C-alpha positions, 0 to 999 in steps of 0.5 A: 802269886807269880804270873805263871801261877795266874796263867796256870789257874786260867788253864785249869779253869778252861780244862775243868769247863772243857770236861764239864766237871760233874757237880756231885761228889760221888761222880768226882770220887768215881773219876778219882777211883778210876784213875787210882786203879790205873796207878795201882796197876802201874805200881804193882807192875813196876815193883812186882818184877823185883821179887820175881827176878829169881823165877824169871832168871831160872826160866830164861836160863840167865843170871839174876843181874842179867834179869835185872836188865828188864827193870832198867828197860822199863825205867828207860821206857818211862823216861823216854816215853813221858815227854815224847807221848806228851808232845805227840798227843798234844791234840788229843782229848784227856779222856782219849789219851788216858784210854790209849795209854792204859790200853798200851799198858794192859796189852804190854803186860799181857804180852810180857806174860807170853814172851818166849825169850828174854830178849823179847821180854826186855823189849816188851818191858821197854814198850810197856814203860812208855805210857807210865809217866804220861798216864800219871801226868795226865791223870794228875791234871784231870784230878786237879781240874776237878778240885777247888784250887786250894785242894788240888794237891790232895786230889793229885795225892788221891790218884797217887794213892793207888801207887802207894797202896800197890807197894803195900798190897798189890806188889806182895800179893802178885809176887806171892802168887807169881812165886808159887805159880808162875811169874807170868801169872803176875804180869797177866794179872797186871794186864787185867788191872790195866784193862779194868782201868780202861773200862772205868775211865771210859764209864766215869770220865766224861769226854772233854774237848781239846784245848784251843791252841793245843799243839806239840810246839806249845807243849815243848814250850815247857822246856823254855821255862827255868822253873820247870827245869828247877822243879824236875831237878828237885825230883830227880835229885832230892827224891833219889835218897828214897831209892838209895835206901829202898833198893837195899832195904832187905840186905840192910835188915838182914845183914846190918840189923841181923834180922831174920829173913822173915822180917823183910816183908815186915820192913816192906810193909812199914815202907809201904805204910809210910808211903801211904801216910806221907802221900795223904798228909803231904797232899794236905800240907802242900795245899796249905803251903806248897813251897814250905812243904817241899822244903820241909820234906827235903829237910826231914828226909835228910834228917831221917836218912842220917838217922837211918845210917846211924841207927841201922844196927838196931832193929827197932830204930831201923823199923822206925826209920824205914817207915819215915823214909817211906813218908818222903814220897809226900814230895811227889804230889807237891812237885806235880802241883808245882809243875802245874803252877810253872808250866803255863800252857804246856801242862801235859809235857811238864806233868808227864816229865815229873815221872821221868824225873822220878825214874831218874831219881830211882836209877841215881839213888840205886846207883850211888847207893851201890857205889857206897856199898861197893866201896866198903862202907856197908849197906847202912851207908845208903842212908848218908847217900840219901841224906846228901841227895836230899840236901842237894835237892834242897839246894836246887829248891833254893836256886828255884826260889831265888830265881822266882823272886828275881822274876817277880821283881822284874815283872813288878818293876816293869808294871 
């Protein structure tokens, strides 16, 4: 075990003591449920807009590509907001910060439903995205602190479960009602989910004490550590393959596999199911062997993405590959735990930045996939784009392991 990991365990123990972690399993489960409801709301709000773009474009009198700027604005808010909030809120207790973040998210979605024009809607979506990454980061730290050291990743995965369930249930349901009634109803519903999360966190999560020595400068210290940058890069690059495929899955199913339009929801359900399975199994495996699990996920992702490219014309093979591509989300909780191990006393910034990295992966994967399609390689080509990104993530992981081993040898020699 590296010195950084030792520091992390000490920090986690201090935090668990600070919140006076409840002893009953029920109390812990209720805290995890409250946090998961928040991730469900965030996931629903983030993905539902994709199915409502035509409705929004029609009401605002713009094209669908222009309406897509609202998606980019939210993603930019996530990337920018996560590190800034983590630094500025360094002296706030975890409970207070979570309540503030979800309150901003709830208000942002309600205001999104009331905006009179597209320009203000884009601005509000950017502001609503600001608390996204910080929420997931802090929620993950809280969940991990309430679990035994050998079950941290499973606790993080249970909080993330809300996000994966949102892709299977929350997004389709909200999108359906948004289409038949009004897209504004969808954002109002997500705002209510945020308000419910605020209530649940206030009821079930005990108020904790601010850690001794907490400060913005201490949080910024995370960016002085090479392993933090390596871990963030693994997520930003290696996770991009999932978004390369997911962004164009509807067109791949209908135009490459010649499936009917009615099959698209089935593909989305398969993808969401894969995410749920990958999230749960991945958390369990990561607690057994963290780094091998991250490597195995990247290798498996590269293989599945390649098979996706080679077999996309076959509806049955495509269906299997879509489910398996969804399981690659297993790397999310694992990378979150890895950041806890290498961030030392700058936990909040590192954990929050993980979701900035994932949104960079979202943009990178969709952009590169689009380039391959525009170049004439077809929608199936998003598979080999994803495979390349997974291999690139594996290369970054190799550099990370090599650097960590060098550091351990130097420390051993100095001792």
